N, CA, C, O and the ligand as a Tripos MOL2 file, in Angstrom:
@<TRIPOS>MOLECULE
protein
  253   251    64     0     0
PROTEIN
NO_CHARGES

@<TRIPOS>ATOM
      1 N          20.4930  248.7560  155.9940 N.3       1 MET1
      2 CA         21.9330  248.4690  155.9050 C.3       1 MET1
      3 C          22.1920  247.6810  154.6120 C.2       1 MET1
      4 O          21.4700  246.7340  154.3010 O.2       1 MET1
      5 N          23.1900  248.0680  153.8940 N.am      2 THR2
      6 CA         23.4600  247.3650  152.6370 C.3       2 THR2
      7 C          24.1590  246.0410  152.9090 C.2       2 THR2
      8 O          25.1570  245.9710  153.6260 O.2       2 THR2
      9 N          23.6150  245.0240  152.3250 N.am      3 ALA3
     10 CA         24.0310  243.6720  152.6850 C.3       3 ALA3
     11 C          25.4230  243.3080  152.1820 C.2       3 ALA3
     12 O          26.0940  242.4720  152.7880 O.2       3 ALA3
     13 N          25.8630  243.9100  151.1020 N.am      4 HIS4
     14 CA         27.1380  243.4660  150.5280 C.3       4 HIS4
     15 C          28.3460  244.0560  151.2460 C.2       4 HIS4
     16 O          29.4820  243.6440  151.0080 O.2       4 HIS4
     17 N          28.0930  245.0280  152.1310 N.am      5 ARG5
     18 CA         29.2280  245.5850  152.8570 C.3       5 ARG5
     19 C          29.5690  244.7300  154.0680 C.2       5 ARG5
     20 O          28.6860  244.1410  154.6920 O.2       5 ARG5
     21 N          30.8040  244.6700  154.3840 N.am      6 ARG6
     22 CA         31.2300  243.8830  155.5370 C.3       6 ARG6
     23 C          31.4820  244.7910  156.7130 C.2       6 ARG6
     24 O          32.3110  245.6990  156.6530 O.2       6 ARG6
     25 N          30.7670  244.5410  157.7710 N.am      7 PHE7
     26 CA         30.8970  245.3700  158.9520 C.3       7 PHE7
     27 C          31.7540  244.6810  159.9920 C.2       7 PHE7
     28 O          31.7200  243.4650  160.1750 O.2       7 PHE7
     29 N          32.5150  245.5120  160.6570 N.am      8 ARG8
     30 CA         33.2560  244.9930  161.7980 C.3       8 ARG8
     31 C          33.0200  245.9420  162.9610 C.2       8 ARG8
     32 O          32.4450  247.0170  162.7950 O.2       8 ARG8
     33 N          33.4610  245.5400  164.1140 N.am      9 ASN9
     34 CA         33.2030  246.3300  165.3180 C.3       9 ASN9
     35 C          31.7260  246.6580  165.4610 C.2       9 ASN9
     36 O          31.3640  247.7830  165.8040 O.2       9 ASN9
     37 N          30.9000  245.7040  165.2050 N.am     10 VAL10
     38 CA         29.4690  245.9540  165.3060 C.3      10 VAL10
     39 C          29.0510  245.9510  166.7720 C.2      10 VAL10
     40 O          29.2790  244.9910  167.5070 O.2      10 VAL10
     41 N          28.4390  247.0430  167.1650 N.am     11 THR11
     42 CA         27.8860  247.1000  168.5070 C.3      11 THR11
     43 C          26.4350  247.5270  168.3970 C.2      11 THR11
     44 O          25.9640  247.9550  167.3430 O.2      11 THR11
     45 N          25.7610  247.4010  169.4880 N.am     12 ARG12
     46 CA         24.3460  247.7000  169.4970 C.3      12 ARG12
     47 C          24.0760  248.7010  170.6050 C.2      12 ARG12
     48 O          24.4740  248.4940  171.7520 O.2      12 ARG12
     49 N          23.4090  249.7690  170.2660 N.am     13 ILE13
     50 CA         23.0260  250.7780  171.2510 C.3      13 ILE13
     51 C          21.5160  250.8860  171.1790 C.2      13 ILE13
     52 O          20.9760  251.4600  170.2330 O.2      13 ILE13
     53 N          20.8400  250.3460  172.1560 N.am     14 GLY14
     54 CA         19.3850  250.2610  172.0680 C.3      14 GLY14
     55 C          19.0260  249.4000  170.8710 C.2      14 GLY14
     56 O          19.5840  248.3140  170.7140 O.2      14 GLY14
     57 N          18.1180  249.8470  170.0260 N.am     15 PRO15
     58 CA         17.7520  249.0640  168.8470 C.3      15 PRO15
     59 C          18.6760  249.3190  167.6560 C.2      15 PRO15
     60 O          18.4870  248.7430  166.5850 O.2      15 PRO15
     61 N          19.6550  250.1660  167.8410 N.am     16 VAL16
     62 CA         20.4620  250.6210  166.6980 C.3      16 VAL16
     63 C          21.8100  249.8990  166.6820 C.2      16 VAL16
     64 O          22.5100  249.8390  167.6920 O.2      16 VAL16
     65 N          22.1510  249.3620  165.5330 N.am     17 GLN17
     66 CA         23.4670  248.7680  165.3440 C.3      17 GLN17
     67 C          24.4110  249.7930  164.7370 C.2      17 GLN17
     68 O          24.0490  250.5670  163.8520 O.2      17 GLN17
     69 N          25.6300  249.7650  165.2480 N.am     18 VAL18
     70 CA         26.6780  250.6190  164.6910 C.3      18 VAL18
     71 C          27.7800  249.7060  164.1920 C.2      18 VAL18
     72 O          28.2610  248.8390  164.9220 O.2      18 VAL18
     73 N          28.1760  249.9060  162.9440 N.am     19 GLY19
     74 CA         29.2330  249.0740  162.3880 C.3      19 GLY19
     75 C          30.1890  249.9060  161.5670 C.2      19 GLY19
     76 O          29.8260  250.9460  161.0170 O.2      19 GLY19
     77 N          31.4130  249.4310  161.4930 N.am     20 THR20
     78 CA         32.4150  250.1100  160.6870 C.3      20 THR20
     79 C          32.7040  249.2680  159.4520 C.2      20 THR20
     80 O          32.8670  248.0510  159.5430 O.2      20 THR20
     81 N          32.7640  249.9210  158.3060 N.am     21 ALA21
     82 CA         33.0440  249.2120  157.0630 C.3      21 ALA21
     83 C          33.8850  250.1180  156.1780 C.2      21 ALA21
     84 O          33.9840  251.3230  156.4080 O.2      21 ALA21
     85 N          34.4820  249.5190  155.1720 N.am     22 TYR22
     86 CA         35.1780  250.3310  154.1820 C.3      22 TYR22
     87 C          34.2550  250.5560  153.0020 C.2      22 TYR22
     88 O          33.5770  249.6340  152.5480 O.2      22 TYR22
     89 N          34.2290  251.7730  152.5120 N.am     23 ASP23
     90 CA         33.4280  252.0220  151.3290 C.3      23 ASP23
     91 C          34.2250  251.6130  150.0760 C.2      23 ASP23
     92 O          35.3220  251.0660  150.1870 O.2      23 ASP23
     93 N          33.6720  251.8790  148.9050 N.am     24 HIS24
     94 CA         34.3010  251.4070  147.6750 C.3      24 HIS24
     95 C          35.6340  252.0890  147.3970 C.2      24 HIS24
     96 O          36.4000  251.6330  146.5480 O.2      24 HIS24
     97 N          35.9120  253.1720  148.1030 N.am     25 ARG25
     98 CA         37.2090  253.8130  147.9450 C.3      25 ARG25
     99 C          38.2030  253.3780  149.0250 C.2      25 ARG25
    100 O          39.3270  253.8770  149.0780 O.2      25 ARG25
    101 N          37.7940  252.4740  149.8580 N.am     26 GLY26
    102 CA         38.6880  251.9910  150.9010 C.3      26 GLY26
    103 C          38.7400  252.8830  152.1190 C.2      26 GLY26
    104 O          39.6050  252.7220  152.9800 O.2      26 GLY26
    105 N          37.8300  253.8100  152.1920 N.am     27 ARG27
    106 CA         37.7860  254.6860  153.3710 C.3      27 ARG27
    107 C          36.8380  254.1150  154.4060 C.2      27 ARG27
    108 O          35.8650  253.4370  154.0790 O.2      27 ARG27
    109 N          37.1410  254.4020  155.6440 N.am     28 GLU28
    110 CA         36.2690  253.9270  156.7070 C.3      28 GLU28
    111 C          34.9640  254.6990  156.7400 C.2      28 GLU28
    112 O          34.9300  255.9250  156.6350 O.2      28 GLU28
    113 N          33.9100  253.9460  156.8870 N.am     29 LYS29
    114 CA         32.5810  254.5240  157.0550 C.3      29 LYS29
    115 C          31.9700  253.9360  158.3050 C.2      29 LYS29
    116 O          32.1500  252.7560  158.6070 O.2      29 LYS29
    117 N          31.2600  254.7540  159.0150 N.am     30 HIS30
    118 CA         30.6180  254.2800  160.2370 C.3      30 HIS30
    119 C          29.1210  254.3950  160.0340 C.2      30 HIS30
    120 O          28.5800  255.4850  159.8480 O.2      30 HIS30
    121 N          28.4850  253.2810  160.0730 N.am     31 THR31
    122 CA         27.0820  253.2250  159.7040 C.3      31 THR31
    123 C          26.2130  252.8690  160.9050 C.2      31 THR31
    124 O          26.5440  251.9830  161.6930 O.2      31 THR31
    125 N          25.1150  253.5660  161.0240 N.am     32 THR32
    126 CA         24.1130  253.1970  162.0120 C.3      32 THR32
    127 C          22.9050  252.6350  161.2750 C.2      32 THR32
    128 O          22.5490  253.1130  160.1980 O.2      32 THR32
    129 N          22.2860  251.6340  161.8510 N.am     33 ALA33
    130 CA         21.0740  251.0730  161.2620 C.3      33 ALA33
    131 C          20.1770  250.5770  162.3790 C.2      33 ALA33
    132 O          20.5840  249.7710  163.2160 O.2      33 ALA33
    133 N          18.9670  251.0650  162.3790 N.am     34 CYS34
    134 CA         18.0200  250.6380  163.3980 C.3      34 CYS34
    135 C          17.4640  249.2710  163.0250 C.2      34 CYS34
    136 O          17.1210  249.0190  161.8700 O.2      34 CYS34
    137 N          17.3810  248.3980  164.0160 N.am     35 THR35
    138 CA         16.9190  247.0360  163.7540 C.3      35 THR35
    139 C          15.4260  246.8630  164.0050 C.2      35 THR35
    140 O          14.8840  245.7790  163.7870 O.2      35 THR35
    141 N          14.7600  247.9110  164.4570 N.am     36 ALA36
    142 CA         13.3180  247.7940  164.6840 C.3      36 ALA36
    143 C          12.6160  247.5640  163.3420 C.2      36 ALA36
    144 O          12.9620  248.1920  162.3410 O.2      36 ALA36
    145 N          11.6360  246.6700  163.3250 N.am     37 PRO37
    146 CA         11.0280  246.1950  162.0810 C.3      37 PRO37
    147 C          10.5550  247.2830  161.1240 C.2      37 PRO37
    148 O          10.8010  247.1750  159.9230 O.2      37 PRO37
    149 N           9.8970  248.3070  161.6020 N.am     38 ARG38
    150 CA          9.3520  249.2800  160.6580 C.3      38 ARG38
    151 C          10.0820  250.6080  160.6940 C.2      38 ARG38
    152 O           9.6090  251.5980  160.1340 O.2      38 ARG38
    153 N          11.2050  250.6320  161.3340 N.am     39 CYS39
    154 CA         12.0000  251.8520  161.3760 C.3      39 CYS39
    155 C          13.0870  251.7700  160.3110 C.2      39 CYS39
    156 O          13.8670  250.8190  160.2810 O.2      39 CYS39
    157 N          13.1310  252.7460  159.4620 N.am     40 ASN40
    158 CA         14.1060  252.7190  158.3670 C.3      40 ASN40
    159 C          15.3110  253.5940  158.6370 C.2      40 ASN40
    160 O          16.0490  253.9430  157.7150 O.2      40 ASN40
    161 N          15.5150  253.9480  159.8860 N.am     41 PHE41
    162 CA         16.6390  254.8130  160.2090 C.3      41 PHE41
    163 C          17.9610  254.1340  159.8900 C.2      41 PHE41
    164 O          18.2630  253.0580  160.4060 O.2      41 PHE41
    165 N          18.7410  254.7750  159.0350 N.am     42 SER42
    166 CA         20.1260  254.3390  158.8580 C.3      42 SER42
    167 C          20.8920  255.4930  158.2320 C.2      42 SER42
    168 O          20.3410  256.2620  157.4440 O.2      42 SER42
    169 N          22.1600  255.6080  158.5890 N.am     43 ALA43
    170 CA         22.9560  256.7170  158.0830 C.3      43 ALA43
    171 C          24.4310  256.3810  158.1880 C.2      43 ALA43
    172 O          24.8430  255.5430  158.9900 O.2      43 ALA43
    173 N          25.2180  257.0570  157.3560 N.am     44 ASP44
    174 CA         26.6680  256.8800  157.3780 C.3      44 ASP44
    175 C          27.3270  258.1070  158.0010 C.2      44 ASP44
    176 O          26.8680  259.2350  157.8250 O.2      44 ASP44
    177 N          28.3920  257.8670  158.7170 N.am     45 TYR45
    178 CA         29.1260  258.9520  159.3600 C.3      45 TYR45
    179 C          30.6080  258.7760  159.1230 C.2      45 TYR45
    180 O          31.0910  257.6740  158.8630 O.2      45 TYR45
    181 N          31.3170  259.8810  159.2190 N.am     46 ASP46
    182 CA         32.7600  259.8500  159.0020 C.3      46 ASP46
    183 C          33.5300  259.4110  160.2320 C.2      46 ASP46
    184 O          34.6870  259.0030  160.1280 O.2      46 ASP46
    185 N          32.9120  259.4890  161.3750 N.am     47 SER47
    186 CA         33.6160  259.0680  162.5800 C.3      47 SER47
    187 C          32.7330  258.1620  163.4270 C.2      47 SER47
    188 O          31.5060  258.2640  163.4360 O.2      47 SER47
    189 N          33.4070  257.2850  164.1280 N.am     48 ARG48
    190 CA         32.6960  256.3600  164.9930 C.3      48 ARG48
    191 C          31.9290  257.1050  166.0810 C.2      48 ARG48
    192 O          30.8060  256.7390  166.4290 O.2      48 ARG48
    193 N          32.5510  258.1550  166.6100 N.am     49 ALA49
    194 CA         31.9040  258.9240  167.6700 C.3      49 ALA49
    195 C          30.5850  259.5170  167.1900 C.2      49 ALA49
    196 O          29.5840  259.4950  167.9050 O.2      49 ALA49
    197 N          30.5980  260.0440  165.9780 N.am     50 ALA50
    198 CA         29.3790  260.6370  165.4280 C.3      50 ALA50
    199 C          28.3050  259.5770  165.2270 C.2      50 ALA50
    200 O          27.1260  259.8180  165.4850 O.2      50 ALA50
    201 N          28.7190  258.4060  164.7680 N.am     51 ALA51
    202 CA         27.7610  257.3290  164.5450 C.3      51 ALA51
    203 C          27.1560  256.8630  165.8720 C.2      51 ALA51
    204 O          25.9530  256.6250  165.9700 O.2      51 ALA51
    205 N          28.0120  256.7380  166.8890 N.am     52 GLU52
    206 CA         27.5010  256.2710  168.1760 C.3      52 GLU52
    207 C          26.6120  257.3120  168.8350 C.2      52 GLU52
    208 O          25.6420  256.9750  169.5150 O.2      52 GLU52
    209 N          26.9440  258.5600  168.6330 N.am     53 LEU53
    210 CA         26.0950  259.6200  169.1630 C.3      53 LEU53
    211 C          24.7210  259.5850  168.4950 C.2      53 LEU53
    212 O          23.6940  259.7310  169.1580 O.2      53 LEU53
    213 N          24.7140  259.3910  167.1910 N.am     54 ALA54
    214 CA         23.4480  259.3130  166.4620 C.3      54 ALA54
    215 C          22.6280  258.1240  166.9340 C.2      54 ALA54
    216 O          21.4070  258.2090  167.0610 O.2      54 ALA54
    217 N          23.3070  257.0200  167.1930 N.am     55 ALA55
    218 CA         22.6020  255.8280  167.6780 C.3      55 ALA55
    219 C          21.9920  256.0880  169.0500 C.2      55 ALA55
    220 O          20.8600  255.6940  169.3310 O.2      55 ALA55
    221 N          22.7620  256.7540  169.8890 N.am     56 ARG56
    222 CA         22.2770  257.0130  171.2510 C.3      56 ARG56
    223 C          21.1170  257.9810  171.2680 C.2      56 ARG56
    224 O          20.2280  257.8800  172.1140 O.2      56 ARG56
    225 N          21.1200  258.9260  170.3320 N.am     57 THR57
    226 CA         20.0830  259.9430  170.3440 C.3      57 THR57
    227 C          18.9170  259.5960  169.4200 C.2      57 THR57
    228 O          17.9530  260.3540  169.3210 O.2      57 THR57
    229 N          19.0060  258.4660  168.7530 N.am     58 HIS58
    230 CA         17.9180  258.0510  167.8600 C.3      58 HIS58
    231 C          16.6270  257.8530  168.6490 C.2      58 HIS58
    232 O          16.5950  257.1250  169.6420 O.2      58 HIS58
    233 N          15.5900  258.4990  168.1990 N.am     59 ARG59
    234 CA         14.2870  258.2940  168.8290 C.3      59 ARG59
    235 C          13.4820  257.4030  167.9080 C.2      59 ARG59
    236 O          12.9700  257.8260  166.8710 O.2      59 ARG59
    237 N          13.3940  256.1630  168.3240 N.am     60 CYS60
    238 CA         12.7830  255.1720  167.4420 C.3      60 CYS60
    239 C          11.2860  255.3990  167.3370 C.2      60 CYS60
    240 O          10.6070  255.7230  168.3110 O.2      60 CYS60
    241 N          10.7890  255.2130  166.0980 N.am     61 LEU61
    242 CA          9.3520  255.3440  165.8560 C.3      61 LEU61
    243 C           8.6010  254.1400  166.4180 C.2      61 LEU61
    244 O           7.4210  254.2260  166.7590 O.2      61 LEU61
    245 N           9.2970  253.0370  166.5030 N.am     62 VAL62
    246 CA          8.6700  251.7870  166.9030 C.3      62 VAL62
    247 C           9.0380  251.4740  168.3400 C.2      62 VAL62
    248 O          10.2170  251.3590  168.6710 O.2      62 VAL62
    249 N           8.0650  251.3420  169.1690 N.am     63 ARG63
    250 CA          8.3540  251.0450  170.5710 C.3      63 ARG63
    251 C           7.6180  249.8170  171.0430 C.2      63 ARG63
    252 O           7.7500  249.4260  172.2030 O.2      63 ARG63
    253 ZN         14.4650  253.1150  165.1080 Zn       64 ZN64
@<TRIPOS>BOND
     1     1     2 1
     2     2     3 1
     3     3     4 2
     4     3     5 am
     5     5     6 1
     6     6     7 1
     7     7     8 2
     8     7     9 am
     9     9    10 1
    10    10    11 1
    11    11    12 2
    12    11    13 am
    13    13    14 1
    14    14    15 1
    15    15    16 2
    16    15    17 am
    17    17    18 1
    18    18    19 1
    19    19    20 2
    20    19    21 am
    21    21    22 1
    22    22    23 1
    23    23    24 2
    24    23    25 am
    25    25    26 1
    26    26    27 1
    27    27    28 2
    28    27    29 am
    29    29    30 1
    30    30    31 1
    31    31    32 2
    32    31    33 am
    33    33    34 1
    34    34    35 1
    35    35    36 2
    36    35    37 am
    37    37    38 1
    38    38    39 1
    39    39    40 2
    40    39    41 am
    41    41    42 1
    42    42    43 1
    43    43    44 2
    44    43    45 am
    45    45    46 1
    46    46    47 1
    47    47    48 2
    48    47    49 am
    49    49    50 1
    50    50    51 1
    51    51    52 2
    52    51    53 am
    53    53    54 1
    54    54    55 1
    55    55    56 2
    56    55    57 am
    57    57    58 1
    58    58    59 1
    59    59    60 2
    60    59    61 am
    61    61    62 1
    62    62    63 1
    63    63    64 2
    64    63    65 am
    65    65    66 1
    66    66    67 1
    67    67    68 2
    68    67    69 am
    69    69    70 1
    70    70    71 1
    71    71    72 2
    72    71    73 am
    73    73    74 1
    74    74    75 1
    75    75    76 2
    76    75    77 am
    77    77    78 1
    78    78    79 1
    79    79    80 2
    80    79    81 am
    81    81    82 1
    82    82    83 1
    83    83    84 2
    84    83    85 am
    85    85    86 1
    86    86    87 1
    87    87    88 2
    88    87    89 am
    89    89    90 1
    90    90    91 1
    91    91    92 2
    92    91    93 am
    93    93    94 1
    94    94    95 1
    95    95    96 2
    96    95    97 am
    97    97    98 1
    98    98    99 1
    99    99   100 2
   100    99   101 am
   101   101   102 1
   102   102   103 1
   103   103   104 2
   104   103   105 am
   105   105   106 1
   106   106   107 1
   107   107   108 2
   108   107   109 am
   109   109   110 1
   110   110   111 1
   111   111   112 2
   112   111   113 am
   113   113   114 1
   114   114   115 1
   115   115   116 2
   116   115   117 am
   117   117   118 1
   118   118   119 1
   119   119   120 2
   120   119   121 am
   121   121   122 1
   122   122   123 1
   123   123   124 2
   124   123   125 am
   125   125   126 1
   126   126   127 1
   127   127   128 2
   128   127   129 am
   129   129   130 1
   130   130   131 1
   131   131   132 2
   132   131   133 am
   133   133   134 1
   134   134   135 1
   135   135   136 2
   136   135   137 am
   137   137   138 1
   138   138   139 1
   139   139   140 2
   140   139   141 am
   141   141   142 1
   142   142   143 1
   143   143   144 2
   144   143   145 am
   145   145   146 1
   146   146   147 1
   147   147   148 2
   148   147   149 am
   149   149   150 1
   150   150   151 1
   151   151   152 2
   152   151   153 am
   153   153   154 1
   154   154   155 1
   155   155   156 2
   156   155   157 am
   157   157   158 1
   158   158   159 1
   159   159   160 2
   160   159   161 am
   161   161   162 1
   162   162   163 1
   163   163   164 2
   164   163   165 am
   165   165   166 1
   166   166   167 1
   167   167   168 2
   168   167   169 am
   169   169   170 1
   170   170   171 1
   171   171   172 2
   172   171   173 am
   173   173   174 1
   174   174   175 1
   175   175   176 2
   176   175   177 am
   177   177   178 1
   178   178   179 1
   179   179   180 2
   180   179   181 am
   181   181   182 1
   182   182   183 1
   183   183   184 2
   184   183   185 am
   185   185   186 1
   186   186   187 1
   187   187   188 2
   188   187   189 am
   189   189   190 1
   190   190   191 1
   191   191   192 2
   192   191   193 am
   193   193   194 1
   194   194   195 1
   195   195   196 2
   196   195   197 am
   197   197   198 1
   198   198   199 1
   199   199   200 2
   200   199   201 am
   201   201   202 1
   202   202   203 1
   203   203   204 2
   204   203   205 am
   205   205   206 1
   206   206   207 1
   207   207   208 2
   208   207   209 am
   209   209   210 1
   210   210   211 1
   211   211   212 2
   212   211   213 am
   213   213   214 1
   214   214   215 1
   215   215   216 2
   216   215   217 am
   217   217   218 1
   218   218   219 1
   219   219   220 2
   220   219   221 am
   221   221   222 1
   222   222   223 1
   223   223   224 2
   224   223   225 am
   225   225   226 1
   226   226   227 1
   227   227   228 2
   228   227   229 am
   229   229   230 1
   230   230   231 1
   231   231   232 2
   232   231   233 am
   233   233   234 1
   234   234   235 1
   235   235   236 2
   236   235   237 am
   237   237   238 1
   238   238   239 1
   239   239   240 2
   240   239   241 am
   241   241   242 1
   242   242   243 1
   243   243   244 2
   244   243   245 am
   245   245   246 1
   246   246   247 1
   247   247   248 2
   248   247   249 am
   249   249   250 1
   250   250   251 1
   251   251   252 2
@<TRIPOS>SUBSTRUCTURE
     1 MET1         2 RESIDUE 1 A MET
     2 THR2         6 RESIDUE 1 A THR
     3 ALA3        10 RESIDUE 1 A ALA
     4 HIS4        14 RESIDUE 1 A HIS
     5 ARG5        18 RESIDUE 1 A ARG
     6 ARG6        22 RESIDUE 1 A ARG
     7 PHE7        26 RESIDUE 1 A PHE
     8 ARG8        30 RESIDUE 1 A ARG
     9 ASN9        34 RESIDUE 1 A ASN
    10 VAL10       38 RESIDUE 1 A VAL
    11 THR11       42 RESIDUE 1 A THR
    12 ARG12       46 RESIDUE 1 A ARG
    13 ILE13       50 RESIDUE 1 A ILE
    14 GLY14       54 RESIDUE 1 A GLY
    15 PRO15       58 RESIDUE 1 A PRO
    16 VAL16       62 RESIDUE 1 A VAL
    17 GLN17       66 RESIDUE 1 A GLN
    18 VAL18       70 RESIDUE 1 A VAL
    19 GLY19       74 RESIDUE 1 A GLY
    20 THR20       78 RESIDUE 1 A THR
    21 ALA21       82 RESIDUE 1 A ALA
    22 TYR22       86 RESIDUE 1 A TYR
    23 ASP23       90 RESIDUE 1 A ASP
    24 HIS24       94 RESIDUE 1 A HIS
    25 ARG25       98 RESIDUE 1 A ARG
    26 GLY26      102 RESIDUE 1 A GLY
    27 ARG27      106 RESIDUE 1 A ARG
    28 GLU28      110 RESIDUE 1 A GLU
    29 LYS29      114 RESIDUE 1 A LYS
    30 HIS30      118 RESIDUE 1 A HIS
    31 THR31      122 RESIDUE 1 A THR
    32 THR32      126 RESIDUE 1 A THR
    33 ALA33      130 RESIDUE 1 A ALA
    34 CYS34      134 RESIDUE 1 A CYS
    35 THR35      138 RESIDUE 1 A THR
    36 ALA36      142 RESIDUE 1 A ALA
    37 PRO37      146 RESIDUE 1 A PRO
    38 ARG38      150 RESIDUE 1 A ARG
    39 CYS39      154 RESIDUE 1 A CYS
    40 ASN40      158 RESIDUE 1 A ASN
    41 PHE41      162 RESIDUE 1 A PHE
    42 SER42      166 RESIDUE 1 A SER
    43 ALA43      170 RESIDUE 1 A ALA
    44 ASP44      174 RESIDUE 1 A ASP
    45 TYR45      178 RESIDUE 1 A TYR
    46 ASP46      182 RESIDUE 1 A ASP
    47 SER47      186 RESIDUE 1 A SER
    48 ARG48      190 RESIDUE 1 A ARG
    49 ALA49      194 RESIDUE 1 A ALA
    50 ALA50      198 RESIDUE 1 A ALA
    51 ALA51      202 RESIDUE 1 A ALA
    52 GLU52      206 RESIDUE 1 A GLU
    53 LEU53      210 RESIDUE 1 A LEU
    54 ALA54      214 RESIDUE 1 A ALA
    55 ALA55      218 RESIDUE 1 A ALA
    56 ARG56      222 RESIDUE 1 A ARG
    57 THR57      226 RESIDUE 1 A THR
    58 HIS58      230 RESIDUE 1 A HIS
    59 ARG59      234 RESIDUE 1 A ARG
    60 CYS60      238 RESIDUE 1 A CYS
    61 LEU61      242 RESIDUE 1 A LEU
    62 VAL62      246 RESIDUE 1 A VAL
    63 ARG63      250 RESIDUE 1 A ARG
    64 ZN64       253 GROUP 0 **** ****
């Protein structure tokens, strides 16, 4: 997760955090980021639903 972005509506689904932020163009981005130490899963989505679905279906490498 990029540190300089400000996330709001941060929720956690399993080990994955989902947050909403504005990108540099002022558009909403929905980002998922796994908090497990050695898992580098993170991705941006155009909709919150897509981000939450990705978080729910994430199969973490670290258990
Ligand atoms: Zn993970």
